PQR file of N, CA, C, O and H, with PARSE charges and radii, in Angstrom:
ATOM      1  N   MET A   1       0.533  22.964  -8.826 -0.4000 1.5000
ATOM      2  CA  MET A   1       0.567  21.531  -7.661 -0.0000 2.0000
ATOM      3  C   MET A   1       1.649  20.425  -7.927  0.5500 1.7000
ATOM      4  O   MET A   1       1.674  19.909  -9.044 -0.5500 1.4000
ATOM      5  N   THR A   2       2.282  20.147  -7.246 -0.4000 1.5000
ATOM      6  CA  THR A   2       3.024  18.933  -7.627 -0.0000 2.0000
ATOM      7  C   THR A   2       2.620  17.580  -6.880  0.5500 1.7000
ATOM      8  O   THR A   2       2.781  17.352  -5.681 -0.5500 1.4000
ATOM      9  H   THR A   2       2.262  20.566  -6.339  0.4000 1.0000
ATOM     10  N   MET A   3       2.112  16.805  -7.751 -0.4000 1.5000
ATOM     11  CA  MET A   3       1.643  15.669  -7.267 -0.0000 2.0000
ATOM     12  C   MET A   3       2.483  14.443  -7.601  0.5500 1.7000
ATOM     13  O   MET A   3       2.619  14.168  -8.793 -0.5500 1.4000
ATOM     14  H   MET A   3       1.981  16.990  -8.725  0.4000 1.0000
ATOM     15  N   GLU A   4       3.106  13.618  -6.608 -0.4000 1.5000
ATOM     16  CA  GLU A   4       3.702  12.307  -6.708 -0.0000 2.0000
ATOM     17  C   GLU A   4       2.707  11.462  -7.320  0.5500 1.7000
ATOM     18  O   GLU A   4       1.550  11.576  -6.915 -0.5500 1.4000
ATOM     19  H   GLU A   4       2.996  13.842  -5.639  0.4000 1.0000
ATOM     20  N   TRP A   5       2.951  10.698  -8.158 -0.4000 1.5000
ATOM     21  CA  TRP A   5       2.038   9.478  -8.995 -0.0000 2.0000
ATOM     22  C   TRP A   5       2.857   8.274  -8.659  0.5500 1.7000
ATOM     23  O   TRP A   5       4.085   8.252  -8.572 -0.5500 1.4000
ATOM     24  H   TRP A   5       3.891  10.606  -8.486  0.4000 1.0000
ATOM     25  N   ILE A   6       2.079   7.328  -8.491 -0.4000 1.5000
ATOM     26  CA  ILE A   6       2.528   5.689  -8.177 -0.0000 2.0000
ATOM     27  C   ILE A   6       1.680   5.089  -9.304  0.5500 1.7000
ATOM     28  O   ILE A   6       0.455   5.190  -9.358 -0.5500 1.4000
ATOM     29  H   ILE A   6       1.082   7.346  -8.562  0.4000 1.0000
ATOM     30  N   GLU A   7       2.536   4.385 -10.300 -0.4000 1.5000
ATOM     31  CA  GLU A   7       1.636   3.744 -11.283 -0.0000 2.0000
ATOM     32  C   GLU A   7       1.472   2.525 -10.929  0.5500 1.7000
ATOM     33  O   GLU A   7       2.436   1.972 -10.401 -0.5500 1.4000
ATOM     34  H   GLU A   7       3.532   4.303 -10.256  0.4000 1.0000
ATOM     35  N   THR A   8       0.232   1.775 -11.114 -0.4000 1.5000
ATOM     36  CA  THR A   8      -0.096   0.317 -10.570 -0.0000 2.0000
ATOM     37  C   THR A   8      -0.257  -0.327 -11.603  0.5500 1.7000
ATOM     38  O   THR A   8      -1.452  -0.553 -11.796 -0.5500 1.4000
ATOM     39  H   THR A   8      -0.551   2.224 -11.543  0.4000 1.0000
ATOM     40  N   PRO A   9       0.720  -0.923 -12.727 -0.5600 1.5000
ATOM     41  CA  PRO A   9       0.367  -1.586 -13.433  0.2800 2.0000
ATOM     42  C   PRO A   9       0.066  -3.228 -12.895  0.5500 1.7000
ATOM     43  O   PRO A   9      -0.138  -4.067 -13.772 -0.5500 1.4000
ATOM     44  N   GLU A  10       0.050  -3.566 -11.737 -0.4000 1.5000
ATOM     45  CA  GLU A  10      -0.199  -4.784 -11.202 -0.0000 2.0000
ATOM     46  C   GLU A  10      -1.474  -4.679 -10.559  0.5500 1.7000
ATOM     47  O   GLU A  10      -1.954  -5.790 -10.333 -0.5500 1.4000
ATOM     48  H   GLU A  10       0.216  -2.884 -11.025  0.4000 1.0000
ATOM     49  N   SER A  11      -2.223  -3.664 -10.167 -0.4000 1.5000
ATOM     50  CA  SER A  11      -3.546  -3.753 -10.016 -0.0000 2.0000
ATOM     51  C   SER A  11      -4.692  -4.009 -10.859  0.5500 1.7000
ATOM     52  O   SER A  11      -4.847  -3.400 -11.918 -0.5500 1.4000
ATOM     53  H   SER A  11      -1.833  -2.761 -10.350  0.4000 1.0000
ATOM     54  N   SER A  12      -5.350  -4.718 -10.518 -0.4000 1.5000
ATOM     55  CA  SER A  12      -6.973  -4.925 -11.668 -0.0000 2.0000
ATOM     56  C   SER A  12      -7.509  -3.472 -11.586  0.5500 1.7000
ATOM     57  O   SER A  12      -8.111  -3.038 -12.568 -0.5500 1.4000
ATOM     58  H   SER A  12      -5.225  -5.212  -9.658  0.4000 1.0000
ATOM     59  N   ASN A  13      -7.363  -2.790 -10.642 -0.4000 1.5000
ATOM     60  CA  ASN A  13      -8.682  -1.832 -10.458 -0.0000 2.0000
ATOM     61  C   ASN A  13      -8.129  -0.628 -10.797  0.5500 1.7000
ATOM     62  O   ASN A  13      -8.664   0.046 -11.677 -0.5500 1.4000
ATOM     63  H   ASN A  13      -6.874  -3.142  -9.844  0.4000 1.0000
ATOM     64  N   LEU A  14      -6.834  -0.134 -10.065 -0.4000 1.5000
ATOM     65  CA  LEU A  14      -6.383   1.014 -10.260 -0.0000 2.0000
ATOM     66  C   LEU A  14      -5.325   1.464 -11.348  0.5500 1.7000
ATOM     67  O   LEU A  14      -4.597   0.585 -11.809 -0.5500 1.4000
ATOM     68  H   LEU A  14      -6.398  -0.682  -9.350  0.4000 1.0000
ATOM     69  N   GLU A  15      -5.216   2.467 -11.692 -0.4000 1.5000
ATOM     70  CA  GLU A  15      -4.365   2.973 -12.899 -0.0000 2.0000
ATOM     71  C   GLU A  15      -3.182   3.197 -12.241  0.5500 1.7000
ATOM     72  O   GLU A  15      -2.128   2.598 -12.454 -0.5500 1.4000
ATOM     73  H   GLU A  15      -5.808   3.181 -11.318  0.4000 1.0000
ATOM     74  N   ARG A  16      -3.414   4.268 -11.256 -0.4000 1.5000
ATOM     75  CA  ARG A  16      -2.195   5.200 -10.623 -0.0000 2.0000
ATOM     76  C   ARG A  16      -2.972   6.283  -9.442  0.5500 1.7000
ATOM     77  O   ARG A  16      -4.116   6.732  -9.374 -0.5500 1.4000
ATOM     78  H   ARG A  16      -4.271   4.755 -11.083  0.4000 1.0000
ATOM     79  N   PHE A  17      -2.129   6.393  -8.847 -0.4000 1.5000
ATOM     80  CA  PHE A  17      -2.668   7.085  -7.453 -0.0000 2.0000
ATOM     81  C   PHE A  17      -1.320   7.995  -7.206  0.5500 1.7000
ATOM     82  O   PHE A  17      -0.132   7.714  -7.367 -0.5500 1.4000
ATOM     83  H   PHE A  17      -1.200   6.028  -8.903  0.4000 1.0000
ATOM     84  N   GLY A  18      -2.187   9.600  -6.600 -0.4000 1.5000
ATOM     85  CA  GLY A  18      -1.100  10.604  -6.283 -0.0000 2.0000
ATOM     86  C   GLY A  18      -1.092  11.073  -5.289  0.5500 1.7000
ATOM     87  O   GLY A  18      -1.923  10.585  -4.523 -0.5500 1.4000
ATOM     88  H   GLY A  18      -3.152   9.828  -6.469  0.4000 1.0000
ATOM     89  N   TYR A  19      -0.328  12.087  -4.780 -0.4000 1.5000
ATOM     90  CA  TYR A  19      -0.794  12.797  -3.314 -0.0000 2.0000
ATOM     91  C   TYR A  19      -0.029  14.412  -3.722  0.5500 1.7000
ATOM     92  O   TYR A  19       0.944  14.789  -4.376 -0.5500 1.4000
ATOM     93  H   TYR A  19       0.347  12.484  -5.402  0.4000 1.0000
ATOM     94  N   GLU A  20      -0.905  14.920  -3.064 -0.4000 1.5000
ATOM     95  CA  GLU A  20      -0.401  16.448  -2.977 -0.0000 2.0000
ATOM     96  C   GLU A  20      -0.457  16.790  -1.410  0.5500 1.7000
ATOM     97  O   GLU A  20      -1.465  17.077  -0.765 -0.5500 1.4000
ATOM     98  H   GLU A  20      -1.695  14.614  -2.533  0.4000 1.0000
ATOM     99  N   ALA A  21       1.007  16.680  -0.902 -0.4000 1.5000
ATOM    100  CA  ALA A  21       1.079  17.095   0.509 -0.0000 2.0000
ATOM    101  C   ALA A  21       0.449  18.298   0.975  0.5500 1.7000
ATOM    102  O   ALA A  21      -0.389  18.366   1.875 -0.5500 1.4000
ATOM    103  H   ALA A  21       1.826  16.447  -1.426  0.4000 1.0000
ATOM    104  N   SER A  22       1.046  19.502   0.107 -0.4000 1.5000
ATOM    105  CA  SER A  22       0.314  20.817   0.737 -0.0000 2.0000
ATOM    106  C   SER A  22      -0.917  20.933   0.794  0.5500 1.7000
ATOM    107  O   SER A  22      -1.306  21.711   1.665 -0.5500 1.4000
ATOM    108  H   SER A  22       1.726  19.447  -0.624  0.4000 1.0000
ATOM    109  N   THR A  23      -2.084  20.190  -0.132 -0.4000 1.5000
ATOM    110  CA  THR A  23      -3.274  19.937   0.235 -0.0000 2.0000
ATOM    111  C   THR A  23      -4.143  18.875   0.900  0.5500 1.7000
ATOM    112  O   THR A  23      -5.364  18.820   1.047 -0.5500 1.4000
ATOM    113  H   THR A  23      -1.768  19.558  -0.839  0.4000 1.0000
ATOM    114  N   MET A  24      -2.865  17.795   1.368 -0.4000 1.5000
ATOM    115  CA  MET A  24      -3.231  16.743   1.946 -0.0000 2.0000
ATOM    116  C   MET A  24      -4.268  16.227   0.842  0.5500 1.7000
ATOM    117  O   MET A  24      -5.417  16.325   1.271 -0.5500 1.4000
ATOM    118  H   MET A  24      -1.873  17.840   1.249  0.4000 1.0000
ATOM    119  N   SER A  25      -4.213  15.809  -0.198 -0.4000 1.5000
ATOM    120  CA  SER A  25      -5.312  15.167  -0.978 -0.0000 2.0000
ATOM    121  C   SER A  25      -4.550  14.100  -1.774  0.5500 1.7000
ATOM    122  O   SER A  25      -3.357  14.138  -2.079 -0.5500 1.4000
ATOM    123  H   SER A  25      -3.279  15.730  -0.546  0.4000 1.0000
ATOM    124  N   LEU A  26      -5.417  13.171  -2.051 -0.4000 1.5000
ATOM    125  CA  LEU A  26      -5.038  11.807  -2.468 -0.0000 2.0000
ATOM    126  C   LEU A  26      -5.871  11.910  -3.834  0.5500 1.7000
ATOM    127  O   LEU A  26      -7.043  12.285  -3.815 -0.5500 1.4000
ATOM    128  H   LEU A  26      -6.386  13.140  -1.804  0.4000 1.0000
ATOM    129  N   ARG A  27      -5.263  11.587  -4.929 -0.4000 1.5000
ATOM    130  CA  ARG A  27      -6.067  11.346  -6.650 -0.0000 2.0000
ATOM    131  C   ARG A  27      -5.742   9.924  -6.851  0.5500 1.7000
ATOM    132  O   ARG A  27      -4.596   9.486  -6.753 -0.5500 1.4000
ATOM    133  H   ARG A  27      -4.311  11.282  -4.944  0.4000 1.0000
ATOM    134  N   VAL A  28      -7.000   9.059  -7.194 -0.4000 1.5000
ATOM    135  CA  VAL A  28      -6.627   8.068  -7.515 -0.0000 2.0000
ATOM    136  C   VAL A  28      -7.475   7.938  -8.771  0.5500 1.7000
ATOM    137  O   VAL A  28      -8.604   8.425  -8.703 -0.5500 1.4000
ATOM    138  H   VAL A  28      -7.932   9.415  -7.273  0.4000 1.0000
ATOM    139  N   GLU A  29      -7.036   7.249 -10.119 -0.4000 1.5000
ATOM    140  CA  GLU A  29      -7.391   7.192 -11.227 -0.0000 2.0000
ATOM    141  C   GLU A  29      -7.683   5.534 -11.300  0.5500 1.7000
ATOM    142  O   GLU A  29      -6.894   4.648 -10.972 -0.5500 1.4000
ATOM    143  H   GLU A  29      -6.119   6.854 -10.175  0.4000 1.0000
ATOM    144  N   PHE A  30      -8.882   5.395 -11.762 -0.4000 1.5000
ATOM    145  CA  PHE A  30      -9.233   3.839 -11.750 -0.0000 2.0000
ATOM    146  C   PHE A  30      -9.072   3.344 -13.320  0.5500 1.7000
ATOM    147  O   PHE A  30      -9.182   4.086 -14.295 -0.5500 1.4000
ATOM    148  H   PHE A  30      -9.523   6.115 -12.028  0.4000 1.0000
ATOM    149  N   LYS A  31      -8.807   2.021 -13.348 -0.4000 1.5000
ATOM    150  CA  LYS A  31      -8.513   1.570 -14.985 -0.0000 2.0000
ATOM    151  C   LYS A  31     -10.180   1.771 -15.643  0.5500 1.7000
ATOM    152  O   LYS A  31     -10.358   1.740 -16.861 -0.5500 1.4000
ATOM    153  H   LYS A  31      -8.718   1.418 -12.556  0.4000 1.0000
ATOM    154  N   SER A  32     -10.961   1.910 -14.981 -0.4000 1.5000
ATOM    155  CA  SER A  32     -12.695   2.212 -15.568 -0.0000 2.0000
ATOM    156  C   SER A  32     -12.599   3.463 -16.211  0.5500 1.7000
ATOM    157  O   SER A  32     -13.123   3.516 -17.324 -0.5500 1.4000
ATOM    158  H   SER A  32     -10.816   1.935 -13.992  0.4000 1.0000
ATOM    159  N   GLY A  33     -12.018   4.556 -15.750 -0.4000 1.5000
ATOM    160  CA  GLY A  33     -12.057   5.618 -16.052 -0.0000 2.0000
ATOM    161  C   GLY A  33     -11.955   7.013 -15.406  0.5500 1.7000
ATOM    162  O   GLY A  33     -11.556   8.121 -15.764 -0.5500 1.4000
ATOM    163  H   GLY A  33     -11.592   4.513 -14.846  0.4000 1.0000
ATOM    164  N   GLY A  34     -12.623   6.334 -14.018 -0.4000 1.5000
ATOM    165  CA  GLY A  34     -13.105   7.471 -12.923 -0.0000 2.0000
ATOM    166  C   GLY A  34     -11.867   7.910 -12.191  0.5500 1.7000
ATOM    167  O   GLY A  34     -10.979   7.127 -11.856 -0.5500 1.4000
ATOM    168  H   GLY A  34     -12.947   5.434 -13.727  0.4000 1.0000
ATOM    169  N   THR A  35     -11.855   9.187 -11.963 -0.4000 1.5000
ATOM    170  CA  THR A  35     -10.815   9.843 -11.345 -0.0000 2.0000
ATOM    171  C   THR A  35     -11.324  10.668  -9.798  0.5500 1.7000
ATOM    172  O   THR A  35     -12.084  11.628  -9.923 -0.5500 1.4000
ATOM    173  H   THR A  35     -12.576   9.824 -12.235  0.4000 1.0000
ATOM    174  N   TYR A  36     -11.015  10.381  -8.816 -0.4000 1.5000
ATOM    175  CA  TYR A  36     -11.504  10.648  -7.340 -0.0000 2.0000
ATOM    176  C   TYR A  36     -10.479  11.397  -6.616  0.5500 1.7000
ATOM    177  O   TYR A  36      -9.388  10.828  -6.627 -0.5500 1.4000
ATOM    178  H   TYR A  36     -10.398   9.601  -8.714  0.4000 1.0000
ATOM    179  N   ASP A  37     -10.513  12.457  -6.019 -0.4000 1.5000
ATOM    180  CA  ASP A  37      -9.798  13.094  -4.921 -0.0000 2.0000
ATOM    181  C   ASP A  37     -10.308  12.789  -3.713  0.5500 1.7000
ATOM    182  O   ASP A  37     -11.499  12.958  -3.451 -0.5500 1.4000
ATOM    183  H   ASP A  37     -11.400  12.920  -6.010  0.4000 1.0000
ATOM    184  N   TYR A  38      -9.406  12.291  -2.840 -0.4000 1.5000
ATOM    185  CA  TYR A  38     -10.134  12.224  -1.311 -0.0000 2.0000
ATOM    186  C   TYR A  38      -8.950  13.367  -0.702  0.5500 1.7000
ATOM    187  O   TYR A  38      -7.785  13.615  -1.013 -0.5500 1.4000
ATOM    188  H   TYR A  38      -8.439  12.153  -3.053  0.4000 1.0000
ATOM    189  N   TYR A  39      -9.916  13.913   0.337 -0.4000 1.5000
ATOM    190  CA  TYR A  39      -9.411  15.166   1.124 -0.0000 2.0000
ATOM    191  C   TYR A  39      -8.926  14.909   2.378  0.5500 1.7000
ATOM    192  O   TYR A  39      -9.441  13.968   2.982 -0.5500 1.4000
ATOM    193  H   TYR A  39     -10.862  13.711   0.590  0.4000 1.0000
ATOM    194  N   ASP A  40      -7.973  15.590   2.956 -0.4000 1.5000
ATOM    195  CA  ASP A  40      -7.611  15.521   4.357 -0.0000 2.0000
ATOM    196  C   ASP A  40      -7.129  14.246   4.772  0.5500 1.7000
ATOM    197  O   ASP A  40      -7.344  13.719   5.863 -0.5500 1.4000
ATOM    198  H   ASP A  40      -7.555  16.355   2.465  0.4000 1.0000
ATOM    199  N   VAL A  41      -6.354  13.712   3.671 -0.4000 1.5000
ATOM    200  CA  VAL A  41      -5.403  12.274   3.902 -0.0000 2.0000
ATOM    201  C   VAL A  41      -4.223  12.766   4.719  0.5500 1.7000
ATOM    202  O   VAL A  41      -3.803  13.913   4.565 -0.5500 1.4000
ATOM    203  H   VAL A  41      -6.180  14.140   2.784  0.4000 1.0000
ATOM    204  N   PRO A  42      -3.858  12.197   5.301 -0.5600 1.5000
ATOM    205  CA  PRO A  42      -2.505  12.371   6.164  0.2800 2.0000
ATOM    206  C   PRO A  42      -1.601  11.513   5.018  0.5500 1.7000
ATOM    207  O   PRO A  42      -2.027  10.520   4.427 -0.5500 1.4000
ATOM    208  N   GLU A  43      -0.238  12.122   4.829 -0.4000 1.5000
ATOM    209  CA  GLU A  43       0.743  11.742   4.262 -0.0000 2.0000
ATOM    210  C   GLU A  43       1.085  10.313   4.505  0.5500 1.7000
ATOM    211  O   GLU A  43       1.275   9.493   3.607 -0.5500 1.4000
ATOM    212  H   GLU A  43       0.108  12.928   5.308  0.4000 1.0000
ATOM    213  N   GLN A  44       1.155  10.053   5.896 -0.4000 1.5000
ATOM    214  CA  GLN A  44       1.320   8.480   6.307 -0.0000 2.0000
ATOM    215  C   GLN A  44       0.366   7.505   5.908  0.5500 1.7000
ATOM    216  O   GLN A  44       0.724   6.330   5.992 -0.5500 1.4000
ATOM    217  H   GLN A  44       1.000  10.719   6.625  0.4000 1.0000
ATOM    218  N   VAL A  45      -0.881   7.778   5.452 -0.4000 1.5000
ATOM    219  CA  VAL A  45      -1.504   7.057   4.951 -0.0000 2.0000
ATOM    220  C   VAL A  45      -1.408   6.839   3.738  0.5500 1.7000
ATOM    221  O   VAL A  45      -1.894   5.765   3.384 -0.5500 1.4000
ATOM    222  H   VAL A  45      -1.172   8.732   5.383  0.4000 1.0000
ATOM    223  N   PHE A  46      -0.811   7.664   2.705 -0.4000 1.5000
ATOM    224  CA  PHE A  46      -0.424   7.769   1.253 -0.0000 2.0000
ATOM    225  C   PHE A  46       0.942   6.813   1.340  0.5500 1.7000
ATOM    226  O   PHE A  46       1.052   5.995   0.426 -0.5500 1.4000
ATOM    227  H   PHE A  46      -0.415   8.536   2.993  0.4000 1.0000
ATOM    228  N   GLU A  47       1.854   6.833   2.219 -0.4000 1.5000
ATOM    229  CA  GLU A  47       2.881   6.144   2.537 -0.0000 2.0000
ATOM    230  C   GLU A  47       2.939   4.748   2.546  0.5500 1.7000
ATOM    231  O   GLU A  47       3.689   3.930   2.013 -0.5500 1.4000
ATOM    232  H   GLU A  47       1.765   7.498   2.961  0.4000 1.0000
ATOM    233  N   ASN A  48       1.562   4.641   3.583 -0.4000 1.5000
ATOM    234  CA  ASN A  48       1.122   3.255   4.044 -0.0000 2.0000
ATOM    235  C   ASN A  48       0.608   2.429   2.609  0.5500 1.7000
ATOM    236  O   ASN A  48       1.038   1.357   2.181 -0.5500 1.4000
ATOM    237  H   ASN A  48       0.953   5.305   4.016  0.4000 1.0000
ATOM    238  N   MET A  49      -0.407   3.266   2.057 -0.4000 1.5000
ATOM    239  CA  MET A  49      -0.585   2.789   0.549 -0.0000 2.0000
ATOM    240  C   MET A  49       0.136   2.286  -0.663  0.5500 1.7000
ATOM    241  O   MET A  49      -0.191   1.471  -1.525 -0.5500 1.4000
ATOM    242  H   MET A  49      -0.756   4.137   2.405  0.4000 1.0000
ATOM    243  N   LYS A  50       1.532   3.224  -0.424 -0.4000 1.5000
ATOM    244  CA  LYS A  50       2.564   2.847  -1.425 -0.0000 2.0000
ATOM    245  C   LYS A  50       3.107   1.580  -1.199  0.5500 1.7000
ATOM    246  O   LYS A  50       3.534   0.846  -2.090 -0.5500 1.4000
ATOM    247  H   LYS A  50       1.797   3.886   0.277  0.4000 1.0000
ATOM    248  N   ALA A  51       3.088   1.280   0.203 -0.4000 1.5000
ATOM    249  CA  ALA A  51       3.879  -0.063   0.902 -0.0000 2.0000
ATOM    250  C   ALA A  51       2.894  -1.129   0.774  0.5500 1.7000
ATOM    251  O   ALA A  51       3.347  -2.273   0.796 -0.5500 1.4000
ATOM    252  H   ALA A  51       2.742   1.876   0.927  0.4000 1.0000
ATOM    253  N   ALA A  52       1.511  -0.963   0.631 -0.4000 1.5000
ATOM    254  CA  ALA A  52       0.679  -1.974   0.642 -0.0000 2.0000
ATOM    255  C   ALA A  52       0.433  -3.022  -0.484  0.5500 1.7000
ATOM    256  O   ALA A  52      -0.077  -2.698  -1.557 -0.5500 1.4000
ATOM    257  H   ALA A  52       1.143  -0.034   0.613  0.4000 1.0000
ATOM    258  N   PRO A  53       0.775  -4.146  -0.225 -0.5600 1.5000
ATOM    259  CA  PRO A  53       0.511  -5.357  -1.391  0.2800 2.0000
ATOM    260  C   PRO A  53      -0.385  -4.962  -2.436  0.5500 1.7000
ATOM    261  O   PRO A  53      -0.128  -4.864  -3.636 -0.5500 1.4000
ATOM    262  N   SER A  54      -1.525  -4.736  -1.810 -0.4000 1.5000
ATOM    263  CA  SER A  54      -2.664  -4.629  -2.450 -0.0000 2.0000
ATOM    264  C   SER A  54      -2.966  -3.274  -2.550  0.5500 1.7000
ATOM    265  O   SER A  54      -3.493  -2.902  -1.502 -0.5500 1.4000
ATOM    266  H   SER A  54      -1.733  -4.817  -0.835  0.4000 1.0000
ATOM    267  N   LYS A  55      -2.850  -2.328  -3.412 -0.4000 1.5000
ATOM    268  CA  LYS A  55      -3.210  -1.191  -3.532 -0.0000 2.0000
ATOM    269  C   LYS A  55      -4.867  -0.833  -3.415  0.5500 1.7000
ATOM    270  O   LYS A  55      -5.312   0.055  -2.688 -0.5500 1.4000
ATOM    271  H   LYS A  55      -2.422  -2.630  -4.264  0.4000 1.0000
ATOM    272  N   GLY A  56      -5.623  -1.647  -4.222 -0.4000 1.5000
ATOM    273  CA  GLY A  56      -7.320  -1.605  -4.270 -0.0000 2.0000
ATOM    274  C   GLY A  56      -7.701  -1.865  -3.139  0.5500 1.7000
ATOM    275  O   GLY A  56      -8.651  -1.182  -2.755 -0.5500 1.4000
ATOM    276  H   GLY A  56      -5.261  -2.368  -4.813  0.4000 1.0000
ATOM    277  N   SER A  57      -7.138  -2.939  -2.145 -0.4000 1.5000
ATOM    278  CA  SER A  57      -7.758  -3.395  -1.059 -0.0000 2.0000
ATOM    279  C   SER A  57      -7.325  -2.374   0.051  0.5500 1.7000
ATOM    280  O   SER A  57      -8.176  -2.013   0.864 -0.5500 1.4000
ATOM    281  H   SER A  57      -6.367  -3.493  -2.457  0.4000 1.0000
ATOM    282  N   PHE A  58      -6.051  -1.895   0.125 -0.4000 1.5000
ATOM    283  CA  PHE A  58      -5.759  -0.572   0.796 -0.0000 2.0000
ATOM    284  C   PHE A  58      -6.906   0.577   0.784  0.5500 1.7000
ATOM    285  O   PHE A  58      -7.470   1.205   1.679 -0.5500 1.4000
ATOM    286  H   PHE A  58      -5.359  -2.189  -0.535  0.4000 1.0000
ATOM    287  N   LEU A  59      -6.982   0.571  -0.372 -0.4000 1.5000
ATOM    288  CA  LEU A  59      -8.197   1.931  -0.535 -0.0000 2.0000
ATOM    289  C   LEU A  59      -9.165   1.804  -0.065  0.5500 1.7000
ATOM    290  O   LEU A  59      -9.686   2.690   0.613 -0.5500 1.4000
ATOM    291  H   LEU A  59      -6.523   0.060  -1.100  0.4000 1.0000
ATOM    292  N   ALA A  60      -9.834   0.356  -0.347 -0.4000 1.5000
ATOM    293  CA  ALA A  60     -10.842   0.064   0.313 -0.0000 2.0000
ATOM    294  C   ALA A  60     -11.181  -0.036   1.580  0.5500 1.7000
ATOM    295  O   ALA A  60     -12.319   0.105   2.027 -0.5500 1.4000
ATOM    296  H   ALA A  60      -9.411  -0.363  -0.898  0.4000 1.0000
ATOM    297  N   GLN A  61     -10.024  -0.326   2.294 -0.4000 1.5000
ATOM    298  CA  GLN A  61     -10.386  -0.765   3.840 -0.0000 2.0000
ATOM    299  C   GLN A  61      -9.928   0.747   4.537  0.5500 1.7000
ATOM    300  O   GLN A  61     -10.646   1.171   5.442 -0.5500 1.4000
ATOM    301  H   GLN A  61      -9.099  -0.441   1.931  0.4000 1.0000
ATOM    302  N   HIS A  62      -8.842   1.481   4.152 -0.4000 1.5000
ATOM    303  CA  HIS A  62      -8.338   2.564   4.802 -0.0000 2.0000
ATOM    304  C   HIS A  62      -8.878   3.940   4.481  0.5500 1.7000
ATOM    305  O   HIS A  62      -8.898   4.926   5.217 -0.5500 1.4000
ATOM    306  H   HIS A  62      -8.258   1.137   3.416  0.4000 1.0000
ATOM    307  N   ILE A  63      -9.343   3.807   3.153 -0.4000 1.5000
ATOM    308  CA  ILE A  63      -9.605   5.307   2.433 -0.0000 2.0000
ATOM    309  C   ILE A  63     -10.979   5.731   2.223  0.5500 1.7000
ATOM    310  O   ILE A  63     -11.503   6.755   2.662 -0.5500 1.4000
ATOM    311  H   ILE A  63      -9.326   3.006   2.555  0.4000 1.0000
ATOM    312  N   LYS A  64     -11.694   4.489   1.234 -0.4000 1.5000
ATOM    313  CA  LYS A  64     -13.233   4.941   0.911 -0.0000 2.0000
ATOM    314  C   LYS A  64     -13.998   4.814   2.472  0.5500 1.7000
ATOM    315  O   LYS A  64     -13.807   3.997   3.373 -0.5500 1.4000
ATOM    316  H   LYS A  64     -11.268   3.657   0.878  0.4000 1.0000
ATOM    317  N   GLY A  65     -14.838   5.857   2.388 -0.4000 1.5000
ATOM    318  CA  GLY A  65     -15.638   5.888   3.675 -0.0000 2.0000
ATOM    319  C   GLY A  65     -14.994   6.307   4.745  0.5500 1.7000
ATOM    320  O   GLY A  65     -15.680   6.545   5.739 -0.5500 1.4000
ATOM    321  H   GLY A  65     -14.993   6.520   1.656  0.4000 1.0000
ATOM    322  N   VAL A  66     -13.795   6.467   4.802 -0.4000 1.5000
ATOM    323  CA  VAL A  66     -13.115   7.670   5.719 -0.0000 2.0000
ATOM    324  C   VAL A  66     -12.889   8.853   5.497  0.5500 1.7000
ATOM    325  O   VAL A  66     -13.093   9.681   6.385 -0.5500 1.4000
ATOM    326  H   VAL A  66     -13.238   6.274   3.994  0.4000 1.0000
ATOM    327  N   TYR A  67     -12.364   9.262   4.134 -0.4000 1.5000
ATOM    328  CA  TYR A  67     -12.118  10.515   4.124 -0.0000 2.0000
ATOM    329  C   TYR A  67     -13.126  11.223   2.969  0.5500 1.7000
ATOM    330  O   TYR A  67     -13.546  10.478   2.083 -0.5500 1.4000
ATOM    331  H   TYR A  67     -12.199   8.590   3.412  0.4000 1.0000
ATOM    332  N   ARG A  68     -13.524  12.645   2.955 -0.4000 1.5000
ATOM    333  CA  ARG A  68     -14.443  13.173   2.098 -0.0000 2.0000
ATOM    334  C   ARG A  68     -13.572  12.588   0.603  0.5500 1.7000
ATOM    335  O   ARG A  68     -12.423  12.167   0.478 -0.5500 1.4000
ATOM    336  H   ARG A  68     -13.183  13.251   3.675  0.4000 1.0000
ATOM    337  N   TYR A  69     -14.581  12.763  -0.316 -0.4000 1.5000
ATOM    338  CA  TYR A  69     -14.060  12.342  -1.674 -0.0000 2.0000
ATOM    339  C   TYR A  69     -15.082  13.389  -2.882  0.5500 1.7000
ATOM    340  O   TYR A  69     -16.250  13.735  -2.707 -0.5500 1.4000
ATOM    341  H   TYR A  69     -15.515  13.106  -0.214  0.4000 1.0000
ATOM    342  N   ALA A  70     -14.404  13.635  -3.800 -0.4000 1.5000
ATOM    343  CA  ALA A  70     -15.147  14.008  -5.177 -0.0000 2.0000
ATOM    344  C   ALA A  70     -14.864  13.364  -6.315  0.5500 1.7000
ATOM    345  O   ALA A  70     -13.731  12.939  -6.538 -0.5500 1.4000
ATOM    346  H   ALA A  70     -13.455  13.354  -3.942  0.4000 1.0000
ATOM    347  N   ARG A  71     -15.780  13.235  -7.081 -0.4000 1.5000
ATOM    348  CA  ARG A  71     -15.232  12.627  -8.601 -0.0000 2.0000
ATOM    349  C   ARG A  71     -14.844  13.789  -9.170  0.5500 1.7000
ATOM    350  O   ARG A  71     -15.496  14.817  -8.992 -0.5500 1.4000
ATOM    351  H   ARG A  71     -16.701  13.580  -6.899  0.4000 1.0000
ATOM    352  N   ILE A  72     -13.714  13.756  -9.935 -0.4000 1.5000
ATOM    353  CA  ILE A  72     -13.494  14.972 -10.562 -0.0000 2.0000
ATOM    354  C   ILE A  72     -13.314  14.608 -12.203  0.5500 1.7000
ATOM    355  O   ILE A  72     -13.104  15.508 -13.016 -0.5500 1.4000
ATOM    356  H   ILE A  72     -13.184  12.920 -10.080  0.4000 1.0000
TER
END
């Protein structure tokens, strides 16, 4: 699995996030220590998250509650 990782030092909540295009999965690592995979996430959503001024707000508004997820 080749995941593209985006570090988010400016975020108060997110440590980093990554995307695996072949499985359409978004992995989010939180500064609190939790790691979650979100499934069936289109690549464009990942691109939009990368471009968002606040990654945490984007996650809350466009990913949480929309895509299936699991804590890993």
